[in-house]
C-alpha atoms as an extended CHARMM CRD file, in Angstrom:
* protein
*
       167  EXT
         1         1  UNK       CA             39.6020000000      -54.7340000000      -18.7750000000  PROA      1               0.0000000000
         2         2  UNK       CA             36.0370000000      -54.8380000000      -20.0840000000  PROA      2               0.0000000000
         3         3  UNK       CA             34.0360000000      -51.8610000000      -21.3390000000  PROA      3               0.0000000000
         4         4  UNK       CA             31.8180000000      -52.1090000000      -18.2310000000  PROA      4               0.0000000000
         5         5  UNK       CA             34.8380000000      -51.9030000000      -15.9120000000  PROA      5               0.0000000000
         6         6  UNK       CA             36.2860000000      -49.0420000000      -17.9590000000  PROA      6               0.0000000000
         7         7  UNK       CA             32.9810000000      -47.1530000000      -17.8080000000  PROA      7               0.0000000000
         8         8  UNK       CA             32.8800000000      -47.4770000000      -14.0220000000  PROA      8               0.0000000000
         9         9  UNK       CA             36.3830000000      -45.9670000000      -13.8300000000  PROA      9               0.0000000000
        10        10  UNK       CA             35.4880000000      -43.2840000000      -16.3980000000  PROA      10              0.0000000000
        11        11  UNK       CA             32.4250000000      -42.3020000000      -14.3490000000  PROA      11              0.0000000000
        12        12  UNK       CA             34.7110000000      -41.6620000000      -11.3700000000  PROA      12              0.0000000000
        13        13  UNK       CA             37.0000000000      -39.5400000000      -13.5530000000  PROA      13              0.0000000000
        14        14  UNK       CA             34.0220000000      -37.5210000000      -14.8340000000  PROA      14              0.0000000000
        15        15  UNK       CA             32.7870000000      -36.9410000000      -11.2810000000  PROA      15              0.0000000000
        16        16  UNK       CA             36.2500000000      -35.7020000000      -10.3260000000  PROA      16              0.0000000000
        17        17  UNK       CA             36.5900000000      -33.4090000000      -13.3460000000  PROA      17              0.0000000000
        18        18  UNK       CA             33.0430000000      -32.0080000000      -13.5470000000  PROA      18              0.0000000000
        19        19  UNK       CA             31.5090000000      -32.6870000000      -10.1190000000  PROA      19              0.0000000000
        20        20  UNK       CA             29.3240000000      -35.3030000000       -8.4790000000  PROA      20              0.0000000000
        21        21  UNK       CA             26.7880000000      -36.8500000000      -10.8400000000  PROA      21              0.0000000000
        22        22  UNK       CA             28.6640000000      -35.9910000000      -14.0410000000  PROA      22              0.0000000000
        23        23  UNK       CA             29.8200000000      -39.5910000000      -14.5450000000  PROA      23              0.0000000000
        24        24  UNK       CA             26.2860000000      -40.9500000000      -14.4450000000  PROA      24              0.0000000000
        25        25  UNK       CA             25.1180000000      -38.1370000000      -16.7470000000  PROA      25              0.0000000000
        26        26  UNK       CA             27.8400000000      -38.7790000000      -19.3310000000  PROA      26              0.0000000000
        27        27  UNK       CA             27.7570000000      -42.5770000000      -19.1550000000  PROA      27              0.0000000000
        28        28  UNK       CA             24.3720000000      -43.7350000000      -17.7980000000  PROA      28              0.0000000000
        29        29  UNK       CA             24.5870000000      -47.3880000000      -16.7260000000  PROA      29              0.0000000000
        30        30  UNK       CA             21.3280000000      -48.0980000000      -18.5890000000  PROA      30              0.0000000000
        31        31  UNK       CA             22.7130000000      -46.8960000000      -21.9650000000  PROA      31              0.0000000000
        32        32  UNK       CA             24.9820000000      -48.7270000000      -24.3670000000  PROA      32              0.0000000000
        33        33  UNK       CA             28.4380000000      -47.2330000000      -24.9270000000  PROA      33              0.0000000000
        34        34  UNK       CA             31.3650000000      -48.1090000000      -27.1400000000  PROA      34              0.0000000000
        35        35  UNK       CA             34.8630000000      -47.6260000000      -25.7740000000  PROA      35              0.0000000000
        36        36  UNK       CA             37.4900000000      -47.2180000000      -28.4750000000  PROA      36              0.0000000000
        37        37  UNK       CA             40.9990000000      -48.0370000000      -27.3620000000  PROA      37              0.0000000000
        38        38  UNK       CA             44.5080000000      -46.9810000000      -28.2510000000  PROA      38              0.0000000000
        39        39  UNK       CA             46.8900000000      -49.6020000000      -29.6450000000  PROA      39              0.0000000000
        40        40  UNK       CA             48.0790000000      -50.1020000000      -26.0560000000  PROA      40              0.0000000000
        41        41  UNK       CA             44.5450000000      -50.8860000000      -24.8340000000  PROA      41              0.0000000000
        42        42  UNK       CA             43.9310000000      -47.6170000000      -22.9620000000  PROA      42              0.0000000000
        43        43  UNK       CA             40.4360000000      -46.0900000000      -23.3970000000  PROA      43              0.0000000000
        44        44  UNK       CA             40.6590000000      -43.3390000000      -26.0360000000  PROA      44              0.0000000000
        45        45  UNK       CA             37.0910000000      -42.3930000000      -26.9370000000  PROA      45              0.0000000000
        46        46  UNK       CA             33.6570000000      -43.1600000000      -25.5800000000  PROA      46              0.0000000000
        47        47  UNK       CA             30.7850000000      -43.1480000000      -28.0660000000  PROA      47              0.0000000000
        48        48  UNK       CA             27.0590000000      -43.3180000000      -27.3780000000  PROA      48              0.0000000000
        49        49  UNK       CA             25.4890000000      -46.5720000000      -28.5200000000  PROA      49              0.0000000000
        50        50  UNK       CA             26.9080000000      -49.8050000000      -29.8630000000  PROA      50              0.0000000000
        51        51  UNK       CA             29.2170000000      -48.8360000000      -32.7190000000  PROA      51              0.0000000000
        52        52  UNK       CA             31.0130000000      -51.4490000000      -34.7820000000  PROA      52              0.0000000000
        53        53  UNK       CA             34.7670000000      -51.0570000000      -35.1460000000  PROA      53              0.0000000000
        54        54  UNK       CA             34.8940000000      -52.0080000000      -38.8140000000  PROA      54              0.0000000000
        55        55  UNK       CA             36.4750000000      -49.4930000000      -41.1980000000  PROA      55              0.0000000000
        56        56  UNK       CA             33.9120000000      -47.2950000000      -42.8640000000  PROA      56              0.0000000000
        57        57  UNK       CA             31.2520000000      -47.9960000000      -40.2570000000  PROA      57              0.0000000000
        58        58  UNK       CA             28.9560000000      -45.2260000000      -39.1380000000  PROA      58              0.0000000000
        59        59  UNK       CA             30.4760000000      -42.9770000000      -36.4760000000  PROA      59              0.0000000000
        60        60  UNK       CA             28.5880000000      -42.9000000000      -33.2010000000  PROA      60              0.0000000000
        61        61  UNK       CA             28.0030000000      -39.7480000000      -31.1970000000  PROA      61              0.0000000000
        62        62  UNK       CA             31.3100000000      -38.9820000000      -29.4760000000  PROA      62              0.0000000000
        63        63  UNK       CA             30.7240000000      -38.2910000000      -25.8160000000  PROA      63              0.0000000000
        64        64  UNK       CA             34.3310000000      -37.7510000000      -24.7980000000  PROA      64              0.0000000000
        65        65  UNK       CA             37.9140000000      -38.3220000000      -25.7620000000  PROA      65              0.0000000000
        66        66  UNK       CA             40.0630000000      -39.4740000000      -22.8550000000  PROA      66              0.0000000000
        67        67  UNK       CA             43.3680000000      -37.6240000000      -22.9860000000  PROA      67              0.0000000000
        68        68  UNK       CA             46.7340000000      -39.0010000000      -21.9480000000  PROA      68              0.0000000000
        69        69  UNK       CA             46.6680000000      -36.4040000000      -19.1480000000  PROA      69              0.0000000000
        70        70  UNK       CA             43.6880000000      -38.2080000000      -17.5930000000  PROA      70              0.0000000000
        71        71  UNK       CA             41.1680000000      -35.4810000000      -18.5100000000  PROA      71              0.0000000000
        72        72  UNK       CA             38.1590000000      -35.6410000000      -20.7920000000  PROA      72              0.0000000000
        73        73  UNK       CA             37.7440000000      -33.5900000000      -23.9530000000  PROA      73              0.0000000000
        74        74  UNK       CA             34.0180000000      -33.1610000000      -24.5330000000  PROA      74              0.0000000000
        75        75  UNK       CA             32.2290000000      -33.9370000000      -27.7690000000  PROA      75              0.0000000000
        76        76  UNK       CA             28.9080000000      -32.2710000000      -28.5690000000  PROA      76              0.0000000000
        77        77  UNK       CA             26.9630000000      -35.3440000000      -27.4100000000  PROA      77              0.0000000000
        78        78  UNK       CA             28.8270000000      -35.3480000000      -24.0900000000  PROA      78              0.0000000000
        79        79  UNK       CA             28.3980000000      -31.5920000000      -23.7640000000  PROA      79              0.0000000000
        80        80  UNK       CA             24.6480000000      -31.9610000000      -24.2810000000  PROA      80              0.0000000000
        81        81  UNK       CA             24.4620000000      -34.5820000000      -21.5320000000  PROA      81              0.0000000000
        82        82  UNK       CA             26.4250000000      -32.3970000000      -19.1000000000  PROA      82              0.0000000000
        83        83  UNK       CA             24.3410000000      -29.3620000000      -20.0900000000  PROA      83              0.0000000000
        84        84  UNK       CA             21.2250000000      -31.2070000000      -18.9040000000  PROA      84              0.0000000000
        85        85  UNK       CA             22.8540000000      -32.5100000000      -15.7210000000  PROA      85              0.0000000000
        86        86  UNK       CA             24.7520000000      -29.4510000000      -14.4350000000  PROA      86              0.0000000000
        87        87  UNK       CA             22.9190000000      -26.4520000000      -13.0370000000  PROA      87              0.0000000000
        88        88  UNK       CA             23.8520000000      -23.0790000000      -14.5400000000  PROA      88              0.0000000000
        89        89  UNK       CA             26.3950000000      -21.5130000000      -14.3920000000  PROA      89              0.0000000000
        90        90  UNK       CA             28.4810000000      -24.6590000000      -13.7330000000  PROA      90              0.0000000000
        91        91  UNK       CA             31.1860000000      -25.0830000000      -16.4130000000  PROA      91              0.0000000000
        92        92  UNK       CA             29.4400000000      -22.5480000000      -18.6400000000  PROA      92              0.0000000000
        93        93  UNK       CA             30.6160000000      -19.5140000000      -20.5680000000  PROA      93              0.0000000000
        94        94  UNK       CA             27.7730000000      -17.3280000000      -21.8070000000  PROA      94              0.0000000000
        95        95  UNK       CA             27.7550000000      -15.2790000000      -25.0100000000  PROA      95              0.0000000000
        96        96  UNK       CA             25.0970000000      -13.0640000000      -26.5890000000  PROA      96              0.0000000000
        97        97  UNK       CA             23.3340000000      -12.8530000000      -29.9440000000  PROA      97              0.0000000000
        98        98  UNK       CA             26.3170000000      -11.2150000000      -31.6470000000  PROA      98              0.0000000000
        99        99  UNK       CA             28.5400000000      -14.2850000000      -31.1680000000  PROA      99              0.0000000000
       100       100  UNK       CA             25.9720000000      -17.0620000000      -31.4500000000  PROA      100             0.0000000000
       101       101  UNK       CA             26.1650000000      -17.8660000000      -35.1960000000  PROA      101             0.0000000000
       102       102  UNK       CA             29.9610000000      -17.8450000000      -35.1870000000  PROA      102             0.0000000000
       103       103  UNK       CA             30.2950000000      -20.0340000000      -32.0990000000  PROA      103             0.0000000000
       104       104  UNK       CA             27.7600000000      -22.5190000000      -33.5130000000  PROA      104             0.0000000000
       105       105  UNK       CA             29.9740000000      -22.7710000000      -36.6040000000  PROA      105             0.0000000000
       106       106  UNK       CA             32.9840000000      -23.6010000000      -34.4340000000  PROA      106             0.0000000000
       107       107  UNK       CA             34.6320000000      -20.1810000000      -34.1000000000  PROA      107             0.0000000000
       108       108  UNK       CA             36.4920000000      -19.4750000000      -30.8800000000  PROA      108             0.0000000000
       109       109  UNK       CA             34.9940000000      -17.2750000000      -28.1610000000  PROA      109             0.0000000000
       110       110  UNK       CA             36.8110000000      -14.0080000000      -27.5270000000  PROA      110             0.0000000000
       111       111  UNK       CA             36.8100000000      -12.3070000000      -24.1400000000  PROA      111             0.0000000000
       112       112  UNK       CA             35.0020000000       -9.1680000000      -25.3140000000  PROA      112             0.0000000000
       113       113  UNK       CA             31.9270000000      -11.2850000000      -26.1790000000  PROA      113             0.0000000000
       114       114  UNK       CA             31.6920000000      -13.1670000000      -22.8540000000  PROA      114             0.0000000000
       115       115  UNK       CA             28.7000000000      -11.9180000000      -20.8600000000  PROA      115             0.0000000000
       116       116  UNK       CA             28.9050000000      -14.3850000000      -17.9360000000  PROA      116             0.0000000000
       117       117  UNK       CA             31.0600000000      -17.2680000000      -16.7750000000  PROA      117             0.0000000000
       118       118  UNK       CA             31.2290000000      -19.7680000000      -13.9090000000  PROA      118             0.0000000000
       119       119  UNK       CA             33.5010000000      -18.1670000000      -11.2560000000  PROA      119             0.0000000000
       120       120  UNK       CA             35.4020000000      -21.4410000000      -10.8020000000  PROA      120             0.0000000000
       121       121  UNK       CA             36.6450000000      -21.6700000000      -14.4340000000  PROA      121             0.0000000000
       122       122  UNK       CA             40.4150000000      -21.9750000000      -14.8130000000  PROA      122             0.0000000000
       123       123  UNK       CA             42.5540000000      -22.1120000000      -17.9450000000  PROA      123             0.0000000000
       124       124  UNK       CA             42.4650000000      -25.6290000000      -19.3850000000  PROA      124             0.0000000000
       125       125  UNK       CA             38.9800000000      -26.4920000000      -18.0790000000  PROA      125             0.0000000000
       126       126  UNK       CA             36.5090000000      -28.1190000000      -20.4530000000  PROA      126             0.0000000000
       127       127  UNK       CA             33.5020000000      -25.8500000000      -20.9160000000  PROA      127             0.0000000000
       128       128  UNK       CA             30.0280000000      -25.5450000000      -22.3100000000  PROA      128             0.0000000000
       129       129  UNK       CA             29.5130000000      -22.3940000000      -24.3700000000  PROA      129             0.0000000000
       130       130  UNK       CA             25.8950000000      -21.2980000000      -24.0280000000  PROA      130             0.0000000000
       131       131  UNK       CA             23.6690000000      -18.4680000000      -25.2330000000  PROA      131             0.0000000000
       132       132  UNK       CA             22.1790000000      -16.0470000000      -22.7120000000  PROA      132             0.0000000000
       133       133  UNK       CA             19.0180000000      -18.2190000000      -22.6880000000  PROA      133             0.0000000000
       134       134  UNK       CA             21.2350000000      -21.2490000000      -21.7680000000  PROA      134             0.0000000000
       135       135  UNK       CA             21.0220000000      -22.9990000000      -25.1620000000  PROA      135             0.0000000000
       136       136  UNK       CA             24.1520000000      -25.0720000000      -25.8000000000  PROA      136             0.0000000000
       137       137  UNK       CA             26.2070000000      -23.5890000000      -28.6450000000  PROA      137             0.0000000000
       138       138  UNK       CA             29.5720000000      -25.3530000000      -28.4180000000  PROA      138             0.0000000000
       139       139  UNK       CA             32.1000000000      -27.2070000000      -26.2960000000  PROA      139             0.0000000000
       140       140  UNK       CA             35.7120000000      -26.2070000000      -25.8280000000  PROA      140             0.0000000000
       141       141  UNK       CA             38.6610000000      -25.4600000000      -23.5540000000  PROA      141             0.0000000000
       142       142  UNK       CA             39.1260000000      -22.3510000000      -21.4070000000  PROA      142             0.0000000000
       143       143  UNK       CA             42.1450000000      -20.2700000000      -22.3690000000  PROA      143             0.0000000000
       144       144  UNK       CA             41.6060000000      -17.6940000000      -19.6090000000  PROA      144             0.0000000000
       145       145  UNK       CA             40.3540000000      -17.7520000000      -16.0220000000  PROA      145             0.0000000000
       146       146  UNK       CA             36.8070000000      -16.6130000000      -15.2780000000  PROA      146             0.0000000000
       147       147  UNK       CA             37.9540000000      -13.2190000000      -13.9690000000  PROA      147             0.0000000000
       148       148  UNK       CA             40.1670000000      -12.6690000000      -17.0260000000  PROA      148             0.0000000000
       149       149  UNK       CA             37.3230000000      -13.5370000000      -19.4240000000  PROA      149             0.0000000000
       150       150  UNK       CA             35.1830000000      -10.8220000000      -17.8740000000  PROA      150             0.0000000000
       151       151  UNK       CA             37.9650000000       -8.2410000000      -17.4640000000  PROA      151             0.0000000000
       152       152  UNK       CA             39.7660000000       -8.4580000000      -20.8180000000  PROA      152             0.0000000000
       153       153  UNK       CA             38.6260000000       -6.6900000000      -23.9770000000  PROA      153             0.0000000000
       154       154  UNK       CA             40.9050000000       -8.7600000000      -26.2070000000  PROA      154             0.0000000000
       155       155  UNK       CA             42.1350000000      -12.3330000000      -26.3630000000  PROA      155             0.0000000000
       156       156  UNK       CA             40.6860000000      -15.7840000000      -26.8400000000  PROA      156             0.0000000000
       157       157  UNK       CA             38.5730000000      -16.9220000000      -23.8990000000  PROA      157             0.0000000000
       158       158  UNK       CA             37.5330000000      -20.3620000000      -25.1580000000  PROA      158             0.0000000000
       159       159  UNK       CA             39.1380000000      -22.5450000000      -27.8120000000  PROA      159             0.0000000000
       160       160  UNK       CA             36.0220000000      -24.0840000000      -29.3670000000  PROA      160             0.0000000000
       161       161  UNK       CA             36.3660000000      -27.7200000000      -30.3560000000  PROA      161             0.0000000000
       162       162  UNK       CA             32.8890000000      -28.3850000000      -31.7640000000  PROA      162             0.0000000000
       163       163  UNK       CA             29.9130000000      -26.1520000000      -32.4400000000  PROA      163             0.0000000000
       164       164  UNK       CA             26.2760000000      -27.2600000000      -32.2860000000  PROA      164             0.0000000000
       165       165  UNK       CA             24.6910000000      -27.2460000000      -35.7190000000  PROA      165             0.0000000000
       166       166  UNK       CA             21.5020000000      -25.2570000000      -36.1880000000  PROA      166             0.0000000000
       167       167  UNK       CA             18.4950000000      -27.3170000000      -35.2170000000  PROA      167             0.0000000000
């Protein structure tokens, strides 16, 4: 299967996981993308741009990793694209000033610091962690449901995968 055919299928998967329009936001047909494959030929990562596969080559911006469970794991570049495409509070967990520097550095989000969350969030969902002014701080995986994040005073709410570096 070619990269173009894979990207068409991956757009459908993104629409299913994140909602209509997410596939086009993550993998715009007008942009170049590199699909890295597992040894079996299955898509493993999608990078922004045309990245050579030679050892030691520059790493492209990772949009997503495609898990064996058929779900995407967001990279910061992919999170930024979804952040622009999805209206708040979709797939967002909001934290305040107290947590911002830690989350940016890749620290996990704990329930006591969550100020708002998309009501539809379930454990295992990929999320955007944002500041109260909707600036993207990190991407990660929900460990609790939306109602639990708001109700609990202890426990990890989001397992942060990557934090956004200070601009």
